[in-house]
N, C-alpha and C positions, 0 to 999 in steps of 0.2 A: 243244169236244171236244179231248182231248189228242192222239189219233192222227190223223195226216194220211195220206190215201191218194192216190197218184198213179201214173201209168204210169211204169214203171222207165226211167230215162234213164241211160245210161252215157257218161261223158266219154271219148272215144277217147284211148287212150294214157296216161290219168292214172295208173292203177296201175303201169304200166311206168316212167313218169317218176318216180313216188314211190319205187319200188324202186331205180331207178338212182341217184336222189339219196341215198337211204339208203346204198347200197353205196359211193358216192364219199365220203360223210362218214365211214363206218367205216374206209375205206382211208386217208383223211387222218389220222384219229386214230391208226391203227396206225403210219403213217409218222412222225407227231410223236413217239409214244412210243419208236419205234426210234431216231430221231434224238437224242432226249434221253438215251437209254441209252448210245448210242455216244459222245456228248459227255462224259457222266459218266465212262465208262471211260477215254477219252483223258486227261481232266483228272486222274483218279486215277493213271494211269500216269506222267504228267508229274510229278505231286507226289511219287510214289515215287522216280523217277529223281533229282529234286532232293534229296530226303532222303538217298538213298544217296551222292550226290556230296558232300553236306555231311559225312556220317559219315566218308567216305574221307579228306576233307581234314583233318578233326579228328584222325583216327588218324595221318596222316602228320606233322602238326604235333607231336602228342604224342611220336611216335617221335624226331623231330629234337631236341625239347627234352630227351628222356631221354639221347640221345647227347651233347648239349652239357653236360648236368649231370654225366654220367659222366666226360667229358674234363676238366672243370673240377675235379671231385673228385680225379682222378688227379694233376693238376698241383699242387693244393694239398698233397696227401699227399707228393709228391716234394719240393716246396719245404720243407715242414716237416722231412722227413728230412734234407735237405741242410743246413738251418740247425742241426739238432741235431748233425750230424757236425762242422760248423765250430765250434760252441760247445764240443764235447768237445775238439777240438784246441787251442782257445784256453785252455780250463781246464787241460789237461795241461801246456802250455808255461808257463802262469802258475804252476802248482804247482812245476814244475822251477825256475823263476826264484826263487820264494820260498824253495825249499829251498837254492839256492845262496847267496842273501842270508843265510839263517839260519846256514849253515855259515861264511860269511865273518865274520859278526858274532861267532860263537863264537871264531873265531881272534883277532879283534881284542881281544875281552874277555880272552882268555888272555894276550895281550901286555901289555895295560894293567894287568892284575892281577898279573903276574909281576914281582917285584922282584929276582929273582935276576940278578946281574950277568952271569953266563955266558949266561943266557937272553937278556939284552938285547943281547949281542954278536951274536945271530942275527937282529937286526931287519932287516938287509939281505936275509936269506933270506925273512923274513916279507913284506917289501915285494915281493920278486920273486914270491913265491907269490900275494900279493894282486893284483899286476899280471896274473899269469897267469890268476887267477880272474876278474879284471875283464874281461880279454879274452874269456874264455869266456862270461861273462854278456852282454857286448856282442854277441858272435856269436849267442848264443841269442835275444837280443831282436831283433837284425837278422833272423835266420832266421824268428822268429815273425812279425815285421812283414811280411816278404816273403811268407811263406806265407799270412798273413791277407789281404794285398792280392791275391795270386793267387786265393785262394778267393773273395774278395769279387767280383773281376772275373768269375770263372767264374759265380758266382751271379747277378750282374747280367746277364751275357750270357744265361744260361739263362732268367732271369725275362723279359728282353726278348723272347727268341725265343718263350717260352710266351705272353706277352701279345700278341705279333703274331699267333701262330696262333689264339689265343682271339678276337682282334678280327676276324680273317678269317672264323672260323666264325660269329661273331655277324653280320657283314656278309652272309655267304652265306645265313644263316637269315632275316635281314631281307629280302633280295632274294627268296628263295623265298616268304616270306610275302606280300610285295607282289604277286608274280606270281600266287600262288594266289588272293589276294583279288581280283585283276583278273579271273581266270578265273571265280571265283565270282560276281562282280558281273555279268559278261557273261551267265552262265547265268541269273542272277536277272532281268536286264533282258529277255532273250529269253523267259523263261517268263512274265514280266509282260505282254509284248507279245502272246504267244500267248493268255494268259488274257483280255486285253482284247478281242482279235479274236474269240475264241470267245464271250465274253459278248455282244459286239455282234451276232454272227450269231444267237445264241440269242435275244437281245432282239428282233431283227428278225423271227425266226420266230414268237415269242410274240405280238408285236404283230399280225402278219398273221393268226395264228390267232384272236386276240381280236377283231380287226376282223371276220373272217368269222363268228365266233360271235355278235357283236353284230348283224351284218347279218341273220343267220338267227334271231335271238332265242335262240340258245343251245339250241335244241331240234331234234329230228328227228321226221319224221312216222312214223306207224304205223297200219296197218289190221289189225284182228283180227276173227275170227269166234268168238263165245263163246256159251255156252248159258245161258239165263236159268234161275235156280234161286231159289225163294223170293222171286220178284220182284226179284232182284238179279243183277248180273254182276260177275265178278272179272277184271280185266285183268292182263296180264303186267307192264306198267309203269304207274307213276303218271303221269297226264297233268300237264303243266305248268299251274300255276294252277288245279288242280281241274277243275270243270266247264267253265271258260273254255278249257281246252286241248282240249276235244272239238269236232271240226269238225261241219259241217252244223247249225250253230246249236245245238250241244249235244244232238243227237238220234242215236238208233240206228235202224237200218232192219231190217225183216223182210219178205221177199218170200214171199207165200202161193202156193198151188197155182195160182191164176189169174194168176200173174206180176204181181200188183199189189204195189207197194212200200208198206209201212206204216211210218210214222215215229213214234217216241215219244221224248219228252224224258227225259233222265237227270239225276239229281242225285247229288252226292257223299254217300256213306254216312259220316257223321261219327263213327260208332262204330268204324270201321276206321282206325287211325292210319297205315297204310301208304299211304293215298290211292288204292288200287287198286280199291276196291269202290264200285259205283254202283247206285242204285235206279232201276229202270225204271218210269216213271210211265205206266201204262195206264189206260184207262177203268174196267176192272174189275180189282181186286186179283189179282195172280198170273195174269192173263190170258195172258201170254206164257211162262209156265213151260214148260220143255223146248224152247222155240223157239231156233233158232240165229240170232243177230242179228249184223249187221255194225256196227262202230264205227271211226271214224277219229279220231285224236287226235295231239297233239304231246307229246313227253316229252323230258326231259334225260337223255342217255345217261350211264351211270356211267363214271367215269374209269378 
């Protein structure tokens, strides 16, 4: 016979212990979820801080490079202008020298081509004029050389000063880059250590949670009172492993008016994919319809 009748026996404190165990497990799950959320928030904040620091450092470096490029462009423009001015002075003095040479040549040609005896008598004057012109030419060449030497020295000094300033700026930028890289590396090292420590703590928590889950079979107990309808009952949760998750040897109980406990086995209704519907196997089909029965089972709580 499928139904077993016996005097009702209540294990003292069992429902309270099951309820307390359920409450502790639910509280533990809430604490785990809150801890995971807090760790995720902290990690995201640290990652955002590192990203902002990297962006700030990149912006500072680009600004310094822009200043350096601007100073270098200004120095190049100044040097080009100075060279152009010096070249113009040289060209002008060279043109003046060429003009003097040309005028002297004309005078010599006039002397050589003039066969007039009276004109030849003025050769001494021509020599005097030539010497005077030669002295002027020498003075012009000497002045040009002196001016060119002075301008070259000035340009060399300006170039040397500019190169020194440029090298100083480059050295300062290199030092700033090295210092910034050191600060960045320190931040990366610190963040890495924090991440490793956080991951280790999280791993320890997860291992403890997994160990406890394995110890308890990964399921929590539940006791429900449900009404039989069409020889079936529908539970709030799906028992773990189907009928094997139902306690009391896979049976439900019904206490009649005589305070006699009646037990009937249940089997999983395979037509319900949710795993929450069970068939109540009574001696007579639908014998327990409309009856309220108690069932105890294990189920895996949703994450």
